Structure formats: C-alpha cells, structure tokens
C-alpha positions in Angstrom: -0.1 -0.2 0.0 2.7 2.5 1.1 4.8 1.1 -2.6 1.8 2.1 -4.4 1.4 5.5 -2.4 4.7 6.2 -3.5 4.4 5.5 -7.2 1.0 7.6 -7.0 2.9 10.6 -5.1 6.1 10.3 -7.8 3.7 10.4 -10.7 1.7 13.2 -9.4 5.7 15.1 -8.6 6.9 14.0 -12.3 3.1 15.2 -13.7 3.7 18.4 -12.0 7.2 18.8 -13.0 6.6 18.1 -17.0 3.2 19.0 -17.4 3.8 22.7 -17.4 3.2 24.8 -20.4 6.8 25.1 -21.2 7.7 21.1 -21.2 4.5 20.5 -23.1 5.8 23.2 -26.1 9.3 21.6 -26.0 7.8 18.3 -26.1 5.9 19.2 -29.2 9.0 20.6 -31.2 11.0 17.5 -30.5 8.1 15.4 -31.8 7.7 17.3 -34.6 11.7 18.1 -35.5 12.0 13.6 -35.1 8.1 13.6 -37.5 10.3 15.8 -40.0 13.7 13.8 -40.0 12.1 10.3 -40.1 10.1 12.1 -43.2 13.1 13.6 -44.8 15.3 10.5 -44.3 12.5 8.1 -45.6 11.9 10.3 -48.6 15.7 10.3 -49.6 16.0 6.5 -48.9 13.3 6.0 -51.3 14.7 8.2 -53.8 18.1 6.6 -53.6 17.1 3.3 -53.9 14.8 4.3 -57.1 17.6 6.3 -58.4 20.5 3.7 -58.3 21.1 1.6 -61.4 19.9 -2.1 -61.3 23.0 -4.5 -60.9 22.2 -6.2 -64.2 23.9 -7.5 -67.0 22.2 -4.6 -69.8 23.8 -2.4 -67.0 27.2 -3.8 -67.2 27.3 -4.1 -71.1 26.3 -0.8 -71.4 29.2 0.4 -69.0 31.6 -2.0 -70.9 30.5 -0.4 -74.8 30.5 3.3 -73.6 34.7 2.7 -72.5 35.2 0.7 -75.6 37.2 3.3 -77.7 39.1 3.5 -74.6 40.3 0.1 -74.9 40.8 0.7 -78.3 44.1 3.0 -77.7 45.8 0.2 -75.8 44.8 -2.0 -78.2 46.4 0.1 -81.1 49.6 1.2 -79.2 52.7 -1.3 -79.0 52.0 -2.7 -75.7 53.9 -5.8 -75.0 52.1 -8.4 -73.4 53.5 -8.6 -69.6 52.4 -5.0 -69.3 49.1 -5.7 -70.6 49.0 -8.8 -68.2 50.2 -6.8 -65.1 47.8 -4.0 -65.8 45.0 -6.2 -66.5 45.5 -8.0 -63.3 45.7 -5.2 -61.0 42.8 -3.1 -62.8 40.4 -5.3 -63.3 40.8 -7.3 -60.2 40.2 -4.2 -58.1 36.4 -4.3 -59.8 35.5 -7.2 -57.3 34.7 -4.4 -54.8 33.1 -1.7 -56.9 30.7 -3.5 -58.3 29.9 -4.1 -54.7 29.0 -0.7 -54.3 27.7 -0.6 -57.7 29.9 1.6 -59.0 30.8 -0.4 -62.2 30.7 2.9 -64.7 33.3 4.9 -62.3 35.8 1.8 -62.1 36.3 1.3 -65.8 36.5 5.1 -66.2 39.2 5.1 -63.9 40.7 1.8 -65.6 40.3 3.4 -69.1 41.2 7.0 -68.7 45.0 6.6 -68.5 47.2 6.1 -71.0 49.0 3.0 -71.5 52.4 4.5 -70.4 50.8 6.1 -67.6 49.2 2.6 -66.8 52.8 0.9 -66.5 54.1 4.0 -64.4 51.8 3.6 -62.0 52.7 -0.8 -62.5 56.1 0.6 -61.3 54.9 2.3 -58.1 52.6 -0.4 -57.0 53.4 -3.0 -54.1 54.9 -5.9 -54.9 51.3 -7.7 -52.6 49.2 -6.3 -55.5 50.4 -8.9 -57.6 50.0 -12.1 -54.9 48.1 -15.2 -56.0 45.8 -14.2 -53.4 44.9 -11.2 -54.9 44.5 -11.8 -58.4 44.3 -15.9 -58.7 40.6 -16.6 -56.6 38.8 -17.6 -59.8 35.8 -18.7 -57.6 35.3 -15.6 -55.8 36.5 -13.2 -58.3 35.9 -11.6 -61.2 37.5 -13.2 -64.5 38.4 -10.3 -67.2 40.0 -11.2 -70.7 41.5 -8.8 -73.5 41.2 -10.5 -76.7 43.1 -9.2 -80.1 40.6 -9.2 -83.6 41.8 -12.8 -83.9 41.0 -13.9 -80.3 44.5 -14.1 -79.0 44.1 -13.3 -75.1 46.5 -10.0 -74.8 45.9 -10.4 -71.0 43.7 -11.1 -68.0 42.7 -11.4 -64.2 43.8 -15.1 -63.8 46.9 -15.7 -65.9 46.9 -19.4 -64.5 43.7 -20.3 -66.2 43.9 -17.9 -69.2 47.7 -17.7 -70.4 48.6 -14.5 -72.7 49.1 -15.4 -76.7 46.5 -18.1 -76.8 43.6 -18.8 -78.5 40.9 -17.7 -76.6 38.8 -20.7 -76.8 41.3 -22.5 -74.8 40.1 -19.9 -71.9 36.4 -19.8 -72.6 33.9 -22.6 -72.2 30.4 -23.7 -73.1 27.9 -21.0 -73.5 30.7 -18.6 -72.8 32.0 -19.1 -76.5 29.2 -17.9 -78.2 28.9 -14.5 -76.6 32.6 -14.2 -77.4 32.0 -14.9 -80.9 29.1 -12.5 -81.4 31.7 -9.7 -79.7 34.8 -10.5 -82.4 31.5 -11.0 -85.2 31.0 -6.9 -84.2 27.8 -7.5 -82.7 25.9 -5.2 -80.7 22.5 -7.2 -79.5 22.3 -7.6 -76.0 20.9 -10.7 -76.3 23.7 -12.0 -78.1 26.5 -10.5 -75.9 24.9 -10.9 -72.3 24.9 -15.1 -71.0 23.5 -15.5 -67.5 23.6 -19.1 -65.8 23.8 -20.3 -62.3 25.1 -17.9 -59.8 27.4 -16.5 -63.1 26.7 -13.4 -65.4 29.0 -13.2 -68.8 29.1 -10.8 -71.1 31.7 -9.5 -74.1 31.7 -6.5 -75.9 33.7 -5.6 -79.4 36.3 -2.9 -79.1 36.6 -0.8 -82.4 38.8 1.6 -83.9 38.5 5.0 -85.2 37.3 3.4 -88.4 34.8 1.4 -86.4 36.7 -2.2 -87.5 36.7 -4.7 -85.0 39.6 -5.0 -83.0 39.2 -6.8 -80.3 37.2 -7.8 -77.4 36.4 -7.7 -73.6 35.5 -10.6 -72.2 33.8 -10.8 -68.4 32.4 -13.5 -66.3 31.6 -12.7 -62.7 29.1 -14.0 -60.2 25.5 -13.6 -59.8 24.9 -9.7 -59.0 21.6 -10.5 -57.6 23.6 -11.2 -54.7 25.5 -8.1 -55.1 22.3 -5.9 -54.8 21.1 -7.6 -52.1 24.6 -6.9 -50.0 23.9 -3.3 -51.8 20.6 -3.2 -50.5 21.8 -4.0 -47.0 24.3 -1.8 -46.5 22.1 1.0 -47.8 19.5 -0.2 -45.0 22.8 0.2 -42.7 23.5 3.4 -43.5 20.4 4.7 -43.5 19.6 3.2 -40.0 22.6 4.6 -38.7 22.5 8.3 -40.0 18.7 8.1 -39.2 19.8 7.2 -35.5 22.5 10.1 -35.8 20.2 13.0 -36.9 17.1 12.1 -35.0 19.2 12.6 -31.7 20.6 15.9 -33.1 17.4 17.3 -34.2 15.6 16.1 -31.0 18.3 18.0 -29.1 17.9 21.0 -31.2 14.2 20.6 -31.1 14.3 20.4 -27.2 16.7 23.3 -27.1 15.3 25.7 -29.3 11.5 24.9 -28.1 12.9 25.4 -24.1 14.1 28.8 -24.9 10.7 29.7 -27.4 8.6 28.1 -24.5 10.4 30.3 -21.8 8.8 33.4 -23.2 5.7 33.0 -23.7 5.8 31.0 -19.8 7.2 33.6 -18.5 4.5 36.4 -19.9 1.7 33.6 -18.7 3.3 33.3 -15.1 3.4 37.5 -15.3 -0.6 37.5 -16.1 -1.4 34.9 -13.7 0.6 36.6 -11.0 -1.5 40.0 -12.0 -4.9 38.2 -12.1 -4.1 36.6 -8.8 -2.9 40.3 -7.2 -6.1 41.7 -8.9 -8.4 38.8 -7.1 -6.9 40.1 -3.7 -8.0 43.9 -4.1 -4.7 45.3 -5.5 -6.7 47.3 -8.7 -3.5 49.2 -9.4 -1.6 45.9 -10.9 -0.7 45.8 -14.6 1.0 43.7 -16.8 2.2 46.1 -19.4 2.8 43.4 -22.4 3.2 45.7 -25.5 3.5 42.3 -27.7 1.5 42.2 -30.8 0.4 38.3 -30.8 -2.2 36.7 -28.4 -0.9 36.8 -25.1 0.0 40.7 -25.3 -3.9 41.4 -26.4 -4.8 39.4 -23.4 -2.3 41.7 -21.4 -3.9 44.8 -22.9 -7.2 43.9 -22.1 -6.7 42.6 -18.7 -5.1 46.1 -18.2 -7.8 48.1 -19.4 -10.3 45.7 -17.7 -8.1 46.5 -14.2 -8.2 50.6 -15.4 -11.8 50.7 -15.8 -11.9 48.2 -12.4 -10.1 50.6 -10.8 -12.5 53.6 -11.9 -15.9 51.9 -11.3 -14.3 51.0 -7.6 -13.3 54.8 -7.1 -17.1 56.2 -8.2 -18.5 53.6 -5.9 -16.5 54.7 -3.0 -17.0 58.2 -3.2 -21.1 57.4 -4.2 -21.1 55.2 -0.6 -19.0 57.9 1.2 -22.0 60.4 -0.4 -25.2 58.1 1.0 -23.3 57.7 4.1 -23.5 61.6 4.4 -26.8 61.6 3.3 -28.2 58.7 5.6 -26.5 60.8 8.7 -28.1 63.7 7.1 -31.4 61.5 6.8 -31.4 60.7 10.4 -30.6 63.8 12.2 -33.6 65.3 10.0 -35.2 62.5 11.2 -34.1 63.2 14.9 -35.4 66.8 14.7 -38.5 65.8 12.9 -39.4 63.3 16.2 -38.3 66.0 18.4 -40.1 68.6 16.2 -43.0 66.5 16.4 -42.9 65.7 20.3 -42.9 69.3 20.9 -45.8 69.8 19.0 -47.7 67.1 20.5 -46.5 68.5 24.2 -47.6 72.2 22.7 -50.5 70.8 21.9 -52.3 68.3 24.8 -49.7 68.7 27.9 -49.0 72.5 27.6 -52.4 73.5 26.9 -53.4 71.3 29.4 -50.7 72.4 32.2 -51.6 76.1 31.2 -56.0 75.3 31.9 -55.0 74.4 35.4 -52.4 77.3 36.0 -55.5 79.5 35.7 -58.0 77.3 37.1 -55.0 77.6 40.5 -55.1 80.8 40.5 -59.1 81.3 39.8 -59.8 79.0 42.8 -57.0 80.7 45.1 -58.8 84.3 44.5 -62.5 82.7 44.6 -61.8 80.2 48.1 -61.9 83.0 50.7 -65.0 84.6 49.3 -67.2 82.3 47.4 -65.6 78.6 48.7 -68.2 76.6 46.2 -67.3 78.3 43.1 -63.8 77.6 44.2 -64.5 73.9 44.9 -65.9 73.3 41.5 -62.9 74.9 39.9 -60.8 72.8 42.3 -62.8 69.6 40.5 -62.2 71.0 36.9 -58.3 71.3 37.7 -58.8 67.7 38.7 -59.8 66.9 35.3 -57.2 68.7 33.5 -54.2 67.5 35.8 -55.5 63.9 35.1 -56.1 64.5 31.3 -52.2 66.3 31.2 -51.0 63.0 33.2 -52.8 61.1 30.5 -51.3 62.8 27.3 -47.9 62.8 29.4 -48.4 58.9 29.6 -49.2 58.7 26.3 -46.3 60.3 25.0 -44.3 58.8 26.9 -45.3 55.3 25.7 -44.9 56.3 21.7 -41.8 56.8 22.9 -40.8 54.0 24.3 -43.9 51.4 24.6 -43.6 49.2 27.9 -45.9 46.5 25.9 -43.0 45.8 23.1 -40.7 44.2 25.5 -42.8 42.7 27.6 -45.2 41.0 25.9 -44.1 41.0 21.9 -45.1 43.3 18.7 -48.7 42.8 18.6 -49.9 43.9 21.7 -47.9 46.8 21.4 -49.6 48.0 17.8 -52.9 47.2 19.3 -52.2 49.9 22.5 -50.7 52.0 19.2 -54.0 51.8 17.3 -56.0 52.2 20.4 -53.9 55.7 21.2 -54.2 57.1 17.3 -57.5 56.1 17.3 -58.1 58.1 21.0 -55.9 60.8 20.2 -55.7 61.5 16.0 -59.1 60.2 15.6 -58.2 57.2 12.9 -60.0 54.8 12.4 -57.8 51.7 11.8 -58.0 48.1 11.4 -55.7 45.8 12.5 -55.0 42.3 10.8 -52.6 39.7 12.6 -51.6 36.7 10.7 -49.1 33.5 12.5 -48.5 35.7 15.8 -45.2 34.7 16.9 -42.5 36.3 18.3 -39.0 37.6 16.3 -36.0 39.4 17.5 -36.4 42.6 19.4 -34.5 44.7 17.2 -37.0 43.8 14.5 -40.4 44.3 16.3 -38.6 48.2 17.6 -38.1 48.3 13.9 -41.0 47.4 12.8 -43.6 49.0 15.5 -41.3 52.7 14.6 -42.1 52.1 10.9 -46.0 51.5 11.7 -45.9 54.5 14.3 -44.1 56.8 11.4 -46.5 55.7 8.7 -49.7 56.2 10.8 -48.6 59.8 11.8 -47.8 60.4 7.8 -51.4 59.3 7.0 -52.4 61.6 10.2 -50.6 64.5 8.2 -50.7 64.1 5.0 -53.4 61.6 3.7 -56.4 63.8 4.2 -58.8 60.9 5.2 -59.4 58.7 9.0 -59.3 55.6 8.0 -56.3 53.5 7.6 -55.2 49.3 7.6 -52.6 47.5 9.3 -51.8 44.1 8.3 -49.0 42.0 10.4 -48.1 38.8 8.9 -45.3 35.8 10.0 -44.4 33.9 7.2 -41.7 31.1 7.3 -38.6 33.1 6.2 -40.0 36.9 6.7 -42.2 39.2 8.9 -44.3 41.7 6.6 -45.9 44.9 7.3 -48.6 46.7 5.6 -49.6 50.1 6.6 -52.0 51.6 4.0 -55.0 54.9 3.0 -57.4 55.9 0.9 -56.4 58.9 0.8 -54.8 61.7 -1.6 -51.6 59.8 -2.0 -48.4 60.8 -4.7 -46.6 60.1 -7.6 -43.6 58.6 -6.4 -41.4 59.3 -9.5 -41.7 63.2 -8.5 -39.0 64.7 -6.1 -39.9 64.0 -2.7 -42.1 67.0 -0.7 -42.9 67.5 3.2 -43.2 64.3 3.5 -40.1 62.6 2.4 -38.3 62.7 6.0 -40.7 60.3 7.3 -40.3 58.0 4.2 -36.5 58.3 5.1 -37.0 57.0 8.2 -38.9 54.2 7.6 -36.2 53.1 5.2 -33.5 53.6 7.0 -35.2 51.5 10.4 -35.7 48.7 7.6 -32.4 48.6 6.7 -30.8 48.6 9.8 -32.5 45.0 10.2 -32.1 44.0 6.7 -35.7 44.7 5.2 -37.1 46.3 2.0 -39.3 48.6 1.7 -41.8 49.3 -1.1 -43.8 52.3 -1.5 -46.9 52.1 -3.9 -48.9 55.3 -4.2 -51.0 57.2 -7.0 -52.5 60.5 -6.9 -55.9 60.1 -5.4 -55.9 56.7 -5.0 -53.9 56.5 -1.5 -50.6 55.1 -0.7 -49.6 51.8 0.4 -46.5 50.9 2.2 -44.7 47.4 2.8 -41.9 46.4 4.9 -40.3 42.9 4.6 -38.2 41.8 6.9 -36.2 38.2 6.5 -36.3 36.1 10.0 -32.7 34.9 9.0 -31.5 38.1 10.5 -29.8 37.9 13.7 -31.4 39.6 16.8 -32.4 39.3 20.5 -34.9 36.7 20.3 -37.0 37.6 23.9 -40.0 35.3 25.0 -42.8 36.5 26.6 -43.3 36.4 30.3 
C-alpha cells in the first residue's frame, strides 16, 4: 500500500514537473523535429533506392560499351604482353569491391582513362602485394576478365594460370560463354548475343573498335550473379540509413528541445506574469498592470487585462465616492429624522400637555382667589383642575408610550401595535383596521423597527392623507415578517421629487435597512398610499420570550 502511494506520489511529482506549458511546448518541438527527420530520411532513402541503377547484365554491358574506345587506344599502341597482363590483373582485380558498391561505371572509367604509359608508370609504383596469388588468382570468388585481339588471341587476363597470354581465346572460354565471345568478335551489338546468365554467374562480351569502326578486339567478363551483390548493397544501404537516421534523430531532437525550451520560456514567463497579476487583482490590488506590449495573442490578452483593471479601479473609486456620499446623506437623514421627531414631540406637548397645564395654572389661580369669598365656586374649579391634571397625566403617559412602549419588551409586537392603534384612534381620530396572521415572537430589534415604522406611517397618514381611516396588516411567514400600512387618501407620485413627507419615508427606509429589510412604496395621486415592509427572519437579533 505504501509502495503504491509512493508510486502515485512520484507520478504526481513528475506530472507537476513536466506537465507545465513550457515542457509541453518543448516536447511539441521535439516530436515535430523527429517526425520531419524521419520523413526526410525515408523520402531520401526511397529516392536513392529508386535512382540506383540496377545490377544486371544490360547495365554492365552498357558500361563496357561506353568505354570501348579507351580499350581501342590500348590495343592500337605497341605494348608488350607482360605490361598488358599486369595492367589487367591490377585494374580489373579491383572491380570486385567496386561492383559491390554499384560503381561499375566509375571503376571502368578509372581503368581506361589512363594511357598505357601512365598505367605502366603506376605499375612501377605499386607495392608487390598487389600481384600476389591471393589478390589475383581466386577464380571462384573474383571476376574473370580477358582482353582479346581481333583474332581472338588472349592479350591478358585477371587469372593467367587459367587464361595464359598469347593463347587462343577458346582455350580459356568454355560452354555457352564462347557464343558471347564469338558475337563480340563478329561485331554484334545485340544485347541478347553479348550477354549470358546461368546458375550464379553472369557473362558479357563487347567488341572493341578502332576509329574506322573495325573490330580490333573484345572484352570478356565473367562474374558471380549480381543479384547477390544487389542484396548486399541493399543491406548496406539499409544499415547506413538506420545509422544516419539515428544520428540525425538524436541531433534534431536535441536541437528541437533546446529551441523549444527557449521559445517556451518566453511564453511561460509572460503567462506567469499575467497569472500573478490576475491573482493580485483578485486580492484587491486594483493598481496592478501587466504592461505587455507584444502584438501576439498573449500581448492582446495582457492589454485587455490592463484595460479591465483600469476600468475596475475607476468604478471602485466612483462607488466609494457614492458610498461616502450616501453615508453622508443617511447620516443627514438620521439627524433630520431626529429633528423631525423632536419637532413632533414638541408639537404634541404644545398641543396637549402644555395646553392642559396652562389651563390648570389659570384654574388654580382663580380657585385661590375665589376660595375666601366663594368656597363653593372655588371647589368646582378645583374639581375641573383635577380633571385637567388627569388629562395632562394621560397625555404625558401617551407621549412616553410613543417613545418607548412598555408592552413591546414584555408582551411583544402585536400587543404594542394594538395599543398604538387605540392611542392613534383616541388622540388622532383614526379608524384603523388591524389584521394579524400567524403571530409569534421575533428578535426584539425587528419588533422595535416594525413598531416605529408603523408609528411613523400612521403619523404620515394623519398629516398628509386627508382621510381618517387606514389599515395595518402584520403577517408572519416562515422566512419573512411582512408589515403593510395603507390608506385611501390623497396619495402622491412616487416618480416626482419628494416633498415635506419625504423625511418620514427616509426614516422608514433607514429603520428597515437597519434590520436587513426592504421597503416598497405604492402610491398614485388620488388613490392613496401603501407601504410594504419585508424583514427576513434570518437576520440575527435578540429573541425575547414572553413572560
């Protein structure tokens, strides 16, 4: 198990090390180089094999006929038989290896392109080992060549022990080989008459002519079957092809690897730079830039990234400015709401408690003046004074309840709303229809926010709607708490700039946002106004259980 884990870990490390883009590009260059090398070498091998001349009797005969004029020069000039013998033994004895390399024409050319005097000079400079029996008299393994004059007399050959000089040619040629020699001495140019193949041997003969086109001799060649030589040549070419292919493959693979490594290095460096810039941008660094000026696809991608980062940075700056401005507006709205609340409280105190206290003061002074002379009348004013004090006390308690309802913390939102509705009906003359569905306790900060929103909405109805009726619906759902306050009053155009009642709506929006809620205002001129506040239950808060 541990060994398998190690293998997997090693495989993962190798994949991590060589699975990068740099190595993928490098291997792609290597494989392309190898494939092109194999393709070129294969095509070259096929071309060479197809262009190589076939190793057969017509080919050998054609090569001998092309150089017959050179042999004519050798026969026409006076040359002793010993020199001719040595020249033939040396020159044609070397054709054995040259046949194997398919260089017959070159070999013949090297043999006949020298004058007899040049050949004799070369013989003087040759080492003695060139004339040993091992080098010249192996009839069964070598080529047998004879140079004949017009009468058929042997002038020289590669195997003197078999074909001595100055002897008739028919003593050195046997069987069907004689037909080939006779055709050559007769001046025939027919290939069927000048060639003969049997068993493992190939026989050819070609006439040698002078400038007057008269036959002055013949060249006779007897060799082993060239089909075997052709197989050896093909084998040698395959071996050479394999060796050259392996060498070229290794060299080109190394060149492709080095080239691919350096080319991929540049691409990978630019991609890594772009990746780092992307990571930096994701962490909040909006000032990062790639600054790649290349015209390729990576450069285009880098410039688009820089443009996107620039635009994102500008948008974030603008959003921050808007957020700061909104925060200032919210703070200002909160302050205005506080001022509005204070003004409302001052008006309520002035309209209720202040008037009652002023009346109490006046009645108390009158009662004090009437008490000595008219005690009964003073007693009646004291009774009125007591009633006014009770009303003032009740008004004061109502204001205190409006600021902090005691039932909200003890009994919950629903009892507090019922008290609010009753107080609004008593003090403001509103006829309010209250509907509760699915009552339960919710976090205290949610209850306080919904209570204040309902209180502000009812105050706005009293001030701006022009009607004395409204409806309040409170619905508890699984994931939300929904409060709706609506009237059938004047209404207003929600698309128009806000007027004097906008501070109340701002206060309502602020309280809803504080607990994660939303406010939807539906209004139209002459069709009333409806407020719908939705507070999600998932918001955190202090849940107060009833006592």
